[in-house]
PDB file with SEQRES, HELIX, SHEET and CRYST1 records, atoms N, CA, C and O in Angstrom:
SEQRES   1 A   80  MET PRO ARG PHE ARG CYS ARG GLY ARG ILE LEU LEU ALA          
SEQRES   2 A   80  ASP ASP LEU LYS LYS GLU LEU GLU ALA PHE GLY ALA LYS          
SEQRES   3 A   80  ILE VAL GLY PRO ILE ALA ASN LEU GLY GLU ALA GLN ASP          
SEQRES   4 A   80  GLN VAL SER GLY GLY ASN PHE ASP VAL ALA VAL ILE ASP          
SEQRES   5 A   80  ILE ASN LEU SER GLY GLU ARG SER TRP THR ILE ALA ASN          
SEQRES   6 A   80  GLU LEU MET ARG GLN LYS ILE PRO PHE GLY PHE ALA ALA          
SEQRES   7 A   80  ASP ASN                                                      
HELIX    1 AA1 ILE A   10  ALA A   22  1                                  13    
HELIX    2 AA2 LEU A   34  GLY A   43  1                                  10    
HELIX    3 AA3 TRP A   61  ARG A   69  1                                   9    
SHEET    1 AA1 4 LYS A  26  ILE A  31  0                                        
SHEET    2 AA1 4 PRO A   2  CYS A   6  1                                        
SHEET    3 AA1 4 ALA A  49  ASP A  52  1                                        
SHEET    4 AA1 4 PHE A  74  ALA A  77  1                                        
SHEET    1 AA2 2 ASN A  54  LEU A  55  0                                        
SHEET    2 AA2 2 GLU A  58  ARG A  59 -1                                        
CRYST1    1.000    1.000    1.000  90.00  90.00  90.00 P 1           1          
ATOM      1  N   MET A   1     -50.008  10.687 -50.446  1.00  0.00           N  
ATOM      2  CA  MET A   1     -50.206  10.258 -51.848  1.00  0.00           C  
ATOM      3  C   MET A   1     -51.597  10.684 -52.270  1.00  0.00           C  
ATOM      4  O   MET A   1     -52.575  10.146 -51.750  1.00  0.00           O  
ATOM      5  N   PRO A   2     -51.722  11.581 -53.146  1.00  0.00           N  
ATOM      6  CA  PRO A   2     -53.101  12.053 -53.601  1.00  0.00           C  
ATOM      7  C   PRO A   2     -53.952  10.899 -54.178  1.00  0.00           C  
ATOM      8  O   PRO A   2     -53.460   9.984 -54.838  1.00  0.00           O  
ATOM      9  N   ARG A   3     -55.215  11.004 -53.890  1.00  0.00           N  
ATOM     10  CA  ARG A   3     -56.127  10.048 -54.500  1.00  0.00           C  
ATOM     11  C   ARG A   3     -57.266  10.783 -55.180  1.00  0.00           C  
ATOM     12  O   ARG A   3     -57.731  11.808 -54.681  1.00  0.00           O  
ATOM     13  N   PHE A   4     -57.708  10.281 -56.286  1.00  0.00           N  
ATOM     14  CA  PHE A   4     -58.819  10.862 -57.056  1.00  0.00           C  
ATOM     15  C   PHE A   4     -60.024  10.098 -56.860  1.00  0.00           C  
ATOM     16  O   PHE A   4     -60.017   8.868 -56.832  1.00  0.00           O  
ATOM     17  N   ARG A   5     -61.125  10.848 -56.714  1.00  0.00           N  
ATOM     18  CA  ARG A   5     -62.368  10.118 -56.383  1.00  0.00           C  
ATOM     19  C   ARG A   5     -63.557  10.974 -57.140  1.00  0.00           C  
ATOM     20  O   ARG A   5     -63.701  12.176 -56.917  1.00  0.00           O  
ATOM     21  N   CYS A   6     -64.279  10.345 -57.929  1.00  0.00           N  
ATOM     22  CA  CYS A   6     -65.465  11.069 -58.460  1.00  0.00           C  
ATOM     23  C   CYS A   6     -66.731  10.265 -58.031  1.00  0.00           C  
ATOM     24  O   CYS A   6     -66.838   9.056 -58.237  1.00  0.00           O  
ATOM     25  N   ARG A   7     -67.656  11.005 -57.437  1.00  0.00           N  
ATOM     26  CA  ARG A   7     -68.799  10.308 -56.919  1.00  0.00           C  
ATOM     27  C   ARG A   7     -70.066  11.151 -57.318  1.00  0.00           C  
ATOM     28  O   ARG A   7     -70.007  12.379 -57.385  1.00  0.00           O  
ATOM     29  N   GLY A   8     -71.135  10.492 -57.561  1.00  0.00           N  
ATOM     30  CA  GLY A   8     -72.362  11.098 -57.942  1.00  0.00           C  
ATOM     31  C   GLY A   8     -73.149  11.562 -56.788  1.00  0.00           C  
ATOM     32  O   GLY A   8     -73.841  12.575 -56.891  1.00  0.00           O  
ATOM     33  N   ARG A   9     -73.086  10.868 -55.669  1.00  0.00           N  
ATOM     34  CA  ARG A   9     -73.794  11.141 -54.456  1.00  0.00           C  
ATOM     35  C   ARG A   9     -72.992  11.863 -53.480  1.00  0.00           C  
ATOM     36  O   ARG A   9     -72.137  11.217 -52.876  1.00  0.00           O  
ATOM     37  N   ILE A  10     -73.140  13.145 -53.223  1.00  0.00           N  
ATOM     38  CA  ILE A  10     -72.233  13.942 -52.403  1.00  0.00           C  
ATOM     39  C   ILE A  10     -72.129  13.402 -50.949  1.00  0.00           C  
ATOM     40  O   ILE A  10     -71.035  13.303 -50.393  1.00  0.00           O  
ATOM     41  N   LEU A  11     -73.277  13.063 -50.361  1.00  0.00           N  
ATOM     42  CA  LEU A  11     -73.222  12.622 -48.939  1.00  0.00           C  
ATOM     43  C   LEU A  11     -72.462  11.338 -48.801  1.00  0.00           C  
ATOM     44  O   LEU A  11     -71.708  11.194 -47.839  1.00  0.00           O  
ATOM     45  N   LEU A  12     -72.606  10.421 -49.674  1.00  0.00           N  
ATOM     46  CA  LEU A  12     -71.867   9.127 -49.604  1.00  0.00           C  
ATOM     47  C   LEU A  12     -70.423   9.461 -49.915  1.00  0.00           C  
ATOM     48  O   LEU A  12     -69.526   8.878 -49.306  1.00  0.00           O  
ATOM     49  N   ALA A  13     -70.174  10.322 -50.785  1.00  0.00           N  
ATOM     50  CA  ALA A  13     -68.810  10.672 -51.098  1.00  0.00           C  
ATOM     51  C   ALA A  13     -68.099  11.293 -49.883  1.00  0.00           C  
ATOM     52  O   ALA A  13     -66.911  11.068 -49.650  1.00  0.00           O  
ATOM     53  N   ASP A  14     -68.833  12.044 -49.158  1.00  0.00           N  
ATOM     54  CA  ASP A  14     -68.171  12.709 -47.914  1.00  0.00           C  
ATOM     55  C   ASP A  14     -67.870  11.593 -46.937  1.00  0.00           C  
ATOM     56  O   ASP A  14     -66.812  11.623 -46.308  1.00  0.00           O  
ATOM     57  N   ASP A  15     -68.728  10.624 -46.776  1.00  0.00           N  
ATOM     58  CA  ASP A  15     -68.448   9.496 -45.850  1.00  0.00           C  
ATOM     59  C   ASP A  15     -67.190   8.778 -46.287  1.00  0.00           C  
ATOM     60  O   ASP A  15     -66.307   8.520 -45.469  1.00  0.00           O  
ATOM     61  N   LEU A  16     -67.093   8.446 -47.586  1.00  0.00           N  
ATOM     62  CA  LEU A  16     -65.961   7.794 -48.092  1.00  0.00           C  
ATOM     63  C   LEU A  16     -64.665   8.630 -47.890  1.00  0.00           C  
ATOM     64  O   LEU A  16     -63.619   8.121 -47.489  1.00  0.00           O  
ATOM     65  N   LYS A  17     -64.798   9.901 -48.184  1.00  0.00           N  
ATOM     66  CA  LYS A  17     -63.686  10.846 -48.019  1.00  0.00           C  
ATOM     67  C   LYS A  17     -63.100  10.739 -46.602  1.00  0.00           C  
ATOM     68  O   LYS A  17     -61.895  10.541 -46.445  1.00  0.00           O  
ATOM     69  N   LYS A  18     -63.952  10.870 -45.568  1.00  0.00           N  
ATOM     70  CA  LYS A  18     -63.554  10.831 -44.257  1.00  0.00           C  
ATOM     71  C   LYS A  18     -62.912   9.571 -43.880  1.00  0.00           C  
ATOM     72  O   LYS A  18     -61.934   9.619 -43.134  1.00  0.00           O  
ATOM     73  N   GLU A  19     -63.384   8.364 -44.344  1.00  0.00           N  
ATOM     74  CA  GLU A  19     -62.736   7.126 -44.038  1.00  0.00           C  
ATOM     75  C   GLU A  19     -61.382   7.008 -44.697  1.00  0.00           C  
ATOM     76  O   GLU A  19     -60.447   6.505 -44.074  1.00  0.00           O  
ATOM     77  N   LEU A  20     -61.239   7.449 -45.922  1.00  0.00           N  
ATOM     78  CA  LEU A  20     -59.985   7.374 -46.561  1.00  0.00           C  
ATOM     79  C   LEU A  20     -58.932   8.323 -45.936  1.00  0.00           C  
ATOM     80  O   LEU A  20     -57.755   7.994 -45.792  1.00  0.00           O  
ATOM     81  N   GLU A  21     -59.446   9.535 -45.573  1.00  0.00           N  
ATOM     82  CA  GLU A  21     -58.524  10.507 -44.911  1.00  0.00           C  
ATOM     83  C   GLU A  21     -58.065   9.968 -43.520  1.00  0.00           C  
ATOM     84  O   GLU A  21     -57.000  10.344 -43.030  1.00  0.00           O  
ATOM     85  N   ALA A  22     -58.863   9.108 -42.913  1.00  0.00           N  
ATOM     86  CA  ALA A  22     -58.463   8.633 -41.614  1.00  0.00           C  
ATOM     87  C   ALA A  22     -57.203   7.610 -41.807  1.00  0.00           C  
ATOM     88  O   ALA A  22     -56.453   7.343 -40.868  1.00  0.00           O  
ATOM     89  N   PHE A  23     -57.057   7.106 -43.016  1.00  0.00           N  
ATOM     90  CA  PHE A  23     -55.937   6.274 -43.316  1.00  0.00           C  
ATOM     91  C   PHE A  23     -54.770   7.005 -43.985  1.00  0.00           C  
ATOM     92  O   PHE A  23     -53.813   6.409 -44.479  1.00  0.00           O  
ATOM     93  N   GLY A  24     -54.914   8.365 -43.968  1.00  0.00           N  
ATOM     94  CA  GLY A  24     -53.839   9.229 -44.442  1.00  0.00           C  
ATOM     95  C   GLY A  24     -53.861   9.572 -45.909  1.00  0.00           C  
ATOM     96  O   GLY A  24     -52.891  10.103 -46.449  1.00  0.00           O  
ATOM     97  N   ALA A  25     -55.015   9.254 -46.579  1.00  0.00           N  
ATOM     98  CA  ALA A  25     -55.143   9.659 -48.017  1.00  0.00           C  
ATOM     99  C   ALA A  25     -55.380  11.144 -48.130  1.00  0.00           C  
ATOM    100  O   ALA A  25     -55.971  11.789 -47.263  1.00  0.00           O  
ATOM    101  N   LYS A  26     -54.910  11.634 -49.199  1.00  0.00           N  
ATOM    102  CA  LYS A  26     -55.158  13.069 -49.576  1.00  0.00           C  
ATOM    103  C   LYS A  26     -56.282  12.994 -50.752  1.00  0.00           C  
ATOM    104  O   LYS A  26     -56.081  12.349 -51.781  1.00  0.00           O  
ATOM    105  N   ILE A  27     -57.289  13.595 -50.545  1.00  0.00           N  
ATOM    106  CA  ILE A  27     -58.412  13.415 -51.497  1.00  0.00           C  
ATOM    107  C   ILE A  27     -58.587  14.543 -52.496  1.00  0.00           C  
ATOM    108  O   ILE A  27     -58.482  15.711 -52.119  1.00  0.00           O  
ATOM    109  N   VAL A  28     -58.849  14.233 -53.754  1.00  0.00           N  
ATOM    110  CA  VAL A  28     -59.188  15.244 -54.753  1.00  0.00           C  
ATOM    111  C   VAL A  28     -60.652  14.978 -55.014  1.00  0.00           C  
ATOM    112  O   VAL A  28     -61.001  13.880 -55.446  1.00  0.00           O  
ATOM    113  N   GLY A  29     -61.533  15.954 -54.765  1.00  0.00           N  
ATOM    114  CA  GLY A  29     -62.928  15.722 -55.073  1.00  0.00           C  
ATOM    115  C   GLY A  29     -63.749  15.860 -53.764  1.00  0.00           C  
ATOM    116  O   GLY A  29     -63.189  16.255 -52.741  1.00  0.00           O  
ATOM    117  N   PRO A  30     -64.987  15.561 -53.776  1.00  0.00           N  
ATOM    118  CA  PRO A  30     -65.605  14.739 -54.782  1.00  0.00           C  
ATOM    119  C   PRO A  30     -65.991  15.503 -56.091  1.00  0.00           C  
ATOM    120  O   PRO A  30     -66.199  16.716 -56.114  1.00  0.00           O  
ATOM    121  N   ILE A  31     -66.062  14.730 -57.112  1.00  0.00           N  
ATOM    122  CA  ILE A  31     -66.328  15.313 -58.406  1.00  0.00           C  
ATOM    123  C   ILE A  31     -67.649  14.642 -58.877  1.00  0.00           C  
ATOM    124  O   ILE A  31     -67.735  13.421 -59.004  1.00  0.00           O  
ATOM    125  N   ALA A  32     -68.628  15.459 -59.119  1.00  0.00           N  
ATOM    126  CA  ALA A  32     -70.002  15.000 -59.329  1.00  0.00           C  
ATOM    127  C   ALA A  32     -70.480  15.002 -60.830  1.00  0.00           C  
ATOM    128  O   ALA A  32     -71.644  14.683 -61.071  1.00  0.00           O  
ATOM    129  N   ASN A  33     -69.658  15.335 -61.798  1.00  0.00           N  
ATOM    130  CA  ASN A  33     -70.103  15.238 -63.146  1.00  0.00           C  
ATOM    131  C   ASN A  33     -69.047  14.804 -64.115  1.00  0.00           C  
ATOM    132  O   ASN A  33     -67.858  15.016 -63.876  1.00  0.00           O  
ATOM    133  N   LEU A  34     -69.443  14.215 -65.178  1.00  0.00           N  
ATOM    134  CA  LEU A  34     -68.485  13.521 -66.118  1.00  0.00           C  
ATOM    135  C   LEU A  34     -67.508  14.497 -66.622  1.00  0.00           C  
ATOM    136  O   LEU A  34     -66.331  14.135 -66.645  1.00  0.00           O  
ATOM    137  N   GLY A  35     -67.813  15.688 -67.032  1.00  0.00           N  
ATOM    138  CA  GLY A  35     -66.911  16.633 -67.648  1.00  0.00           C  
ATOM    139  C   GLY A  35     -65.767  16.949 -66.608  1.00  0.00           C  
ATOM    140  O   GLY A  35     -64.579  16.939 -66.932  1.00  0.00           O  
ATOM    141  N   GLU A  36     -66.182  17.212 -65.420  1.00  0.00           N  
ATOM    142  CA  GLU A  36     -65.086  17.548 -64.409  1.00  0.00           C  
ATOM    143  C   GLU A  36     -64.256  16.390 -64.129  1.00  0.00           C  
ATOM    144  O   GLU A  36     -63.060  16.565 -63.895  1.00  0.00           O  
ATOM    145  N   ALA A  37     -64.791  15.157 -64.127  1.00  0.00           N  
ATOM    146  CA  ALA A  37     -64.016  13.977 -63.896  1.00  0.00           C  
ATOM    147  C   ALA A  37     -63.110  13.762 -65.035  1.00  0.00           C  
ATOM    148  O   ALA A  37     -61.972  13.358 -64.796  1.00  0.00           O  
ATOM    149  N   GLN A  38     -63.495  13.992 -66.289  1.00  0.00           N  
ATOM    150  CA  GLN A  38     -62.565  13.803 -67.398  1.00  0.00           C  
ATOM    151  C   GLN A  38     -61.478  14.781 -67.361  1.00  0.00           C  
ATOM    152  O   GLN A  38     -60.354  14.430 -67.721  1.00  0.00           O  
ATOM    153  N   ASP A  39     -61.709  16.009 -66.949  1.00  0.00           N  
ATOM    154  CA  ASP A  39     -60.634  17.046 -66.827  1.00  0.00           C  
ATOM    155  C   ASP A  39     -59.592  16.499 -65.693  1.00  0.00           C  
ATOM    156  O   ASP A  39     -58.371  16.502 -65.851  1.00  0.00           O  
ATOM    157  N   GLN A  40     -60.232  16.052 -64.585  1.00  0.00           N  
ATOM    158  CA  GLN A  40     -59.238  15.586 -63.557  1.00  0.00           C  
ATOM    159  C   GLN A  40     -58.378  14.432 -63.996  1.00  0.00           C  
ATOM    160  O   GLN A  40     -57.176  14.426 -63.729  1.00  0.00           O  
ATOM    161  N   VAL A  41     -58.968  13.435 -64.676  1.00  0.00           N  
ATOM    162  CA  VAL A  41     -58.251  12.290 -65.164  1.00  0.00           C  
ATOM    163  C   VAL A  41     -57.201  12.728 -66.211  1.00  0.00           C  
ATOM    164  O   VAL A  41     -56.105  12.168 -66.236  1.00  0.00           O  
ATOM    165  N   SER A  42     -57.507  13.695 -67.054  1.00  0.00           N  
ATOM    166  CA  SER A  42     -56.578  14.172 -68.006  1.00  0.00           C  
ATOM    167  C   SER A  42     -55.373  14.845 -67.412  1.00  0.00           C  
ATOM    168  O   SER A  42     -54.259  14.796 -67.933  1.00  0.00           O  
ATOM    169  N   GLY A  43     -55.664  15.495 -66.257  1.00  0.00           N  
ATOM    170  CA  GLY A  43     -54.565  16.208 -65.488  1.00  0.00           C  
ATOM    171  C   GLY A  43     -53.703  15.314 -64.740  1.00  0.00           C  
ATOM    172  O   GLY A  43     -52.533  15.616 -64.509  1.00  0.00           O  
ATOM    173  N   GLY A  44     -54.272  14.131 -64.316  1.00  0.00           N  
ATOM    174  CA  GLY A  44     -53.491  13.226 -63.519  1.00  0.00           C  
ATOM    175  C   GLY A  44     -53.280  13.661 -62.127  1.00  0.00           C  
ATOM    176  O   GLY A  44     -54.182  14.211 -61.495  1.00  0.00           O  
ATOM    177  N   ASN A  45     -52.061  13.420 -61.609  1.00  0.00           N  
ATOM    178  CA  ASN A  45     -51.658  13.841 -60.322  1.00  0.00           C  
ATOM    179  C   ASN A  45     -52.431  13.129 -59.222  1.00  0.00           C  
ATOM    180  O   ASN A  45     -52.840  13.784 -58.263  1.00  0.00           O  
ATOM    181  N   PHE A  46     -52.646  11.866 -59.306  1.00  0.00           N  
ATOM    182  CA  PHE A  46     -53.292  11.032 -58.291  1.00  0.00           C  
ATOM    183  C   PHE A  46     -52.841   9.597 -58.511  1.00  0.00           C  
ATOM    184  O   PHE A  46     -52.341   9.236 -59.576  1.00  0.00           O  
ATOM    185  N   ASP A  47     -53.024   8.818 -57.509  1.00  0.00           N  
ATOM    186  CA  ASP A  47     -52.465   7.374 -57.525  1.00  0.00           C  
ATOM    187  C   ASP A  47     -53.525   6.330 -57.737  1.00  0.00           C  
ATOM    188  O   ASP A  47     -53.266   5.280 -58.324  1.00  0.00           O  
ATOM    189  N   VAL A  48     -54.746   6.618 -57.254  1.00  0.00           N  
ATOM    190  CA  VAL A  48     -55.765   5.609 -57.306  1.00  0.00           C  
ATOM    191  C   VAL A  48     -57.121   6.369 -57.400  1.00  0.00           C  
ATOM    192  O   VAL A  48     -57.225   7.538 -57.028  1.00  0.00           O  
ATOM    193  N   ALA A  49     -58.145   5.657 -57.912  1.00  0.00           N  
ATOM    194  CA  ALA A  49     -59.474   6.410 -58.031  1.00  0.00           C  
ATOM    195  C   ALA A  49     -60.593   5.521 -57.588  1.00  0.00           C  
ATOM    196  O   ALA A  49     -60.546   4.314 -57.830  1.00  0.00           O  
ATOM    197  N   VAL A  50     -61.610   6.071 -56.941  1.00  0.00           N  
ATOM    198  CA  VAL A  50     -62.940   5.419 -56.698  1.00  0.00           C  
ATOM    199  C   VAL A  50     -63.919   6.217 -57.422  1.00  0.00           C  
ATOM    200  O   VAL A  50     -64.121   7.400 -57.149  1.00  0.00           O  
ATOM    201  N   ILE A  51     -64.594   5.518 -58.439  1.00  0.00           N  
ATOM    202  CA  ILE A  51     -65.565   6.315 -59.210  1.00  0.00           C  
ATOM    203  C   ILE A  51     -66.956   5.629 -59.124  1.00  0.00           C  
ATOM    204  O   ILE A  51     -67.135   4.411 -59.119  1.00  0.00           O  
ATOM    205  N   ASP A  52     -67.847   6.520 -59.063  1.00  0.00           N  
ATOM    206  CA  ASP A  52     -69.306   6.189 -59.071  1.00  0.00           C  
ATOM    207  C   ASP A  52     -69.633   5.777 -60.515  1.00  0.00           C  
ATOM    208  O   ASP A  52     -69.233   6.460 -61.458  1.00  0.00           O  
ATOM    209  N   ILE A  53     -70.344   4.685 -60.684  1.00  0.00           N  
ATOM    210  CA  ILE A  53     -70.777   4.240 -62.041  1.00  0.00           C  
ATOM    211  C   ILE A  53     -71.718   5.313 -62.678  1.00  0.00           C  
ATOM    212  O   ILE A  53     -71.736   5.486 -63.897  1.00  0.00           O  
ATOM    213  N   ASN A  54     -72.487   6.017 -61.830  1.00  0.00           N  
ATOM    214  CA  ASN A  54     -73.502   6.944 -62.285  1.00  0.00           C  
ATOM    215  C   ASN A  54     -73.096   8.283 -61.786  1.00  0.00           C  
ATOM    216  O   ASN A  54     -73.212   8.549 -60.590  1.00  0.00           O  
ATOM    217  N   LEU A  55     -72.612   9.167 -62.669  1.00  0.00           N  
ATOM    218  CA  LEU A  55     -72.259  10.622 -62.378  1.00  0.00           C  
ATOM    219  C   LEU A  55     -73.266  11.511 -62.832  1.00  0.00           C  
ATOM    220  O   LEU A  55     -73.252  11.904 -63.999  1.00  0.00           O  
ATOM    221  N   SER A  56     -74.191  11.888 -61.977  1.00  0.00           N  
ATOM    222  CA  SER A  56     -75.298  12.808 -62.295  1.00  0.00           C  
ATOM    223  C   SER A  56     -76.014  12.436 -63.620  1.00  0.00           C  
ATOM    224  O   SER A  56     -76.281  13.247 -64.507  1.00  0.00           O  
ATOM    225  N   GLY A  57     -76.297  11.092 -63.646  1.00  0.00           N  
ATOM    226  CA  GLY A  57     -77.118  10.580 -64.713  1.00  0.00           C  
ATOM    227  C   GLY A  57     -76.294  10.091 -65.950  1.00  0.00           C  
ATOM    228  O   GLY A  57     -76.874   9.619 -66.928  1.00  0.00           O  
ATOM    229  N   GLU A  58     -74.949  10.209 -65.892  1.00  0.00           N  
ATOM    230  CA  GLU A  58     -74.069   9.749 -66.977  1.00  0.00           C  
ATOM    231  C   GLU A  58     -73.283   8.632 -66.479  1.00  0.00           C  
ATOM    232  O   GLU A  58     -72.878   8.659 -65.317  1.00  0.00           O  
ATOM    233  N   ARG A  59     -73.025   7.633 -67.263  1.00  0.00           N  
ATOM    234  CA  ARG A  59     -72.151   6.572 -66.964  1.00  0.00           C  
ATOM    235  C   ARG A  59     -70.727   6.882 -67.065  1.00  0.00           C  
ATOM    236  O   ARG A  59     -70.333   7.580 -68.000  1.00  0.00           O  
ATOM    237  N   SER A  60     -69.899   6.414 -66.162  1.00  0.00           N  
ATOM    238  CA  SER A  60     -68.449   6.812 -66.044  1.00  0.00           C  
ATOM    239  C   SER A  60     -67.552   5.826 -66.740  1.00  0.00           C  
ATOM    240  O   SER A  60     -66.378   5.750 -66.378  1.00  0.00           O  
ATOM    241  N   TRP A  61     -67.998   5.083 -67.685  1.00  0.00           N  
ATOM    242  CA  TRP A  61     -67.126   4.124 -68.395  1.00  0.00           C  
ATOM    243  C   TRP A  61     -65.973   4.733 -69.094  1.00  0.00           C  
ATOM    244  O   TRP A  61     -64.898   4.137 -69.168  1.00  0.00           O  
ATOM    245  N   THR A  62     -66.176   5.960 -69.636  1.00  0.00           N  
ATOM    246  CA  THR A  62     -65.017   6.573 -70.317  1.00  0.00           C  
ATOM    247  C   THR A  62     -63.924   6.918 -69.259  1.00  0.00           C  
ATOM    248  O   THR A  62     -62.738   6.881 -69.584  1.00  0.00           O  
ATOM    249  N   ILE A  63     -64.301   7.243 -68.034  1.00  0.00           N  
ATOM    250  CA  ILE A  63     -63.352   7.530 -66.979  1.00  0.00           C  
ATOM    251  C   ILE A  63     -62.549   6.292 -66.664  1.00  0.00           C  
ATOM    252  O   ILE A  63     -61.334   6.375 -66.487  1.00  0.00           O  
ATOM    253  N   ALA A  64     -63.196   5.147 -66.589  1.00  0.00           N  
ATOM    254  CA  ALA A  64     -62.606   3.881 -66.255  1.00  0.00           C  
ATOM    255  C   ALA A  64     -61.619   3.471 -67.391  1.00  0.00           C  
ATOM    256  O   ALA A  64     -60.525   2.953 -67.169  1.00  0.00           O  
ATOM    257  N   ASN A  65     -62.121   3.758 -68.653  1.00  0.00           N  
ATOM    258  CA  ASN A  65     -61.247   3.387 -69.744  1.00  0.00           C  
ATOM    259  C   ASN A  65     -59.905   4.217 -69.696  1.00  0.00           C  
ATOM    260  O   ASN A  65     -58.826   3.657 -69.892  1.00  0.00           O  
ATOM    261  N   GLU A  66     -59.990   5.446 -69.455  1.00  0.00           N  
ATOM    262  CA  GLU A  66     -58.840   6.330 -69.496  1.00  0.00           C  
ATOM    263  C   GLU A  66     -58.017   5.992 -68.270  1.00  0.00           C  
ATOM    264  O   GLU A  66     -56.800   6.064 -68.437  1.00  0.00           O  
ATOM    265  N   LEU A  67     -58.454   5.632 -67.053  1.00  0.00           N  
ATOM    266  CA  LEU A  67     -57.693   5.134 -65.968  1.00  0.00           C  
ATOM    267  C   LEU A  67     -57.011   3.878 -66.323  1.00  0.00           C  
ATOM    268  O   LEU A  67     -55.869   3.677 -65.910  1.00  0.00           O  
ATOM    269  N   MET A  68     -57.636   3.000 -67.073  1.00  0.00           N  
ATOM    270  CA  MET A  68     -56.949   1.756 -67.445  1.00  0.00           C  
ATOM    271  C   MET A  68     -55.829   2.081 -68.404  1.00  0.00           C  
ATOM    272  O   MET A  68     -54.743   1.510 -68.303  1.00  0.00           O  
ATOM    273  N   ARG A  69     -56.077   3.014 -69.359  1.00  0.00           N  
ATOM    274  CA  ARG A  69     -55.028   3.368 -70.360  1.00  0.00           C  
ATOM    275  C   ARG A  69     -53.787   3.950 -69.586  1.00  0.00           C  
ATOM    276  O   ARG A  69     -52.641   3.668 -69.936  1.00  0.00           O  
ATOM    277  N   GLN A  70     -54.045   4.717 -68.594  1.00  0.00           N  
ATOM    278  CA  GLN A  70     -52.987   5.257 -67.807  1.00  0.00           C  
ATOM    279  C   GLN A  70     -52.380   4.372 -66.730  1.00  0.00           C  
ATOM    280  O   GLN A  70     -51.456   4.766 -66.018  1.00  0.00           O  
ATOM    281  N   LYS A  71     -52.891   3.240 -66.639  1.00  0.00           N  
ATOM    282  CA  LYS A  71     -52.491   2.225 -65.657  1.00  0.00           C  
ATOM    283  C   LYS A  71     -52.638   2.681 -64.266  1.00  0.00           C  
ATOM    284  O   LYS A  71     -51.825   2.322 -63.415  1.00  0.00           O  
ATOM    285  N   ILE A  72     -53.665   3.479 -63.976  1.00  0.00           N  
ATOM    286  CA  ILE A  72     -53.986   3.944 -62.650  1.00  0.00           C  
ATOM    287  C   ILE A  72     -55.064   3.028 -62.036  1.00  0.00           C  
ATOM    288  O   ILE A  72     -56.162   2.893 -62.576  1.00  0.00           O  
ATOM    289  N   PRO A  73     -54.729   2.417 -60.918  1.00  0.00           N  
ATOM    290  CA  PRO A  73     -55.794   1.499 -60.260  1.00  0.00           C  
ATOM    291  C   PRO A  73     -57.009   2.266 -59.866  1.00  0.00           C  
ATOM    292  O   PRO A  73     -56.915   3.435 -59.492  1.00  0.00           O  
ATOM    293  N   PHE A  74     -58.191   1.612 -59.942  1.00  0.00           N  
ATOM    294  CA  PHE A  74     -59.392   2.280 -59.590  1.00  0.00           C  
ATOM    295  C   PHE A  74     -60.318   1.194 -59.180  1.00  0.00           C  
ATOM    296  O   PHE A  74     -60.073   0.015 -59.437  1.00  0.00           O  
ATOM    297  N   GLY A  75     -61.452   1.610 -58.502  1.00  0.00           N  
ATOM    298  CA  GLY A  75     -62.588   0.755 -58.112  1.00  0.00           C  
ATOM    299  C   GLY A  75     -63.842   1.503 -58.301  1.00  0.00           C  
ATOM    300  O   GLY A  75     -63.872   2.732 -58.240  1.00  0.00           O  
ATOM    301  N   PHE A  76     -64.934   0.735 -58.542  1.00  0.00           N  
ATOM    302  CA  PHE A  76     -66.261   1.327 -58.781  1.00  0.00           C  
ATOM    303  C   PHE A  76     -66.987   1.388 -57.458  1.00  0.00           C  
ATOM    304  O   PHE A  76     -66.780   0.534 -56.597  1.00  0.00           O  
ATOM    305  N   ALA A  77     -67.845   2.396 -57.280  1.00  0.00           N  
ATOM    306  CA  ALA A  77     -68.738   2.453 -56.153  1.00  0.00           C  
ATOM    307  C   ALA A  77     -70.158   2.654 -56.776  1.00  0.00           C  
ATOM    308  O   ALA A  77     -70.319   3.319 -57.799  1.00  0.00           O  
ATOM    309  N   ALA A  78     -71.117   2.080 -56.143  1.00  0.00           N  
ATOM    310  CA  ALA A  78     -72.488   2.277 -56.584  1.00  0.00           C  
ATOM    311  C   ALA A  78     -73.417   2.329 -55.340  1.00  0.00           C  
ATOM    312  O   ALA A  78     -73.202   1.578 -54.389  1.00  0.00           O  
ATOM    313  N   ASP A  79     -74.336   3.117 -55.341  1.00  0.00           N  
ATOM    314  CA  ASP A  79     -75.244   3.155 -54.135  1.00  0.00           C  
ATOM    315  C   ASP A  79     -76.604   2.724 -54.432  1.00  0.00           C  
ATOM    316  O   ASP A  79     -77.477   2.843 -53.571  1.00  0.00           O  
ATOM    317  N   ASN A  80     -76.880   2.185 -55.688  1.00  0.00           N  
ATOM    318  CA  ASN A  80     -78.268   1.707 -55.994  1.00  0.00           C  
ATOM    319  C   ASN A  80     -78.261   0.294 -55.990  1.00  0.00           C  
ATOM    320  O   ASN A  80     -79.298  -0.329 -56.218  1.00  0.00           O  
TER     321      ASN A  80                                                      
END                                                                             
């Protein structure tokens, strides 16, 4: 089952990716900027998302809103 994940901090994203893969998840990303994240969400093809609240200095609320509209479950991650 593909998973979508957009993260602002690449090293933390890599750790999360490895942990999710250990449980059999197929990962799309990491995605580090809002534009790329919006493109990914528009294209769909994933079952769940983990999104960083801060994507390279931009807030990811628009991503969360679109995921809710599409009824795709997601969670927020923050490292600050």
